[in-house]
C-alpha positions, 0 to 999 in steps of 0.5 A, spaced: 407 811 700 413 806 703 419 809 706 425 808 709 428 811 715 436 810 716 439 813 723 445 815 722 452 817 727 456 822 722 464 823 724 466 829 726 473 830 722 469 829 715 462 828 715 463 821 714 455 818 715 455 812 718 448 808 719 447 805 726 439 803 724 434 801 718 426 802 719 420 801 715 415 806 716 408 808 712 406 814 710 401 818 707 406 822 703 414 824 705 412 830 708 407 826 714 414 822 713 417 828 715 413 829 721 413 821 724 421 821 724 422 826 727 419 824 733 420 817 733 429 820 733 426 822 739 423 817 741 426 811 739 429 807 744 435 805 739 441 800 742 447 807 738 446 814 739 444 817 733 446 824 730 441 824 724 436 821 719 435 820 712 428 817 709 430 814 703 425 811 698 423 805 695 429 805 690 433 806 696 434 814 693 435 820 700 429 824 699 430 827 706 436 828 710 435 831 717 439 833 722 436 835 730 441 842 729 438 843 722 433 849 723 428 847 721 427 842 727 
């Protein structure tokens, strides 16, 4: 399956999200994509800091949102 990962920054005052980077990822399913993107969050060298990520499906609908301080980290 094809997914798009959006790394984002948040504004502390209102939790608004601003996308800092988009990266395509191919994975067998959503669970496999989650493992991949959480690893990329810590290892990918991006020009901007990031606070979290979203996984988008092929129609660009968010199917997963994650921040490092989430309970399932």
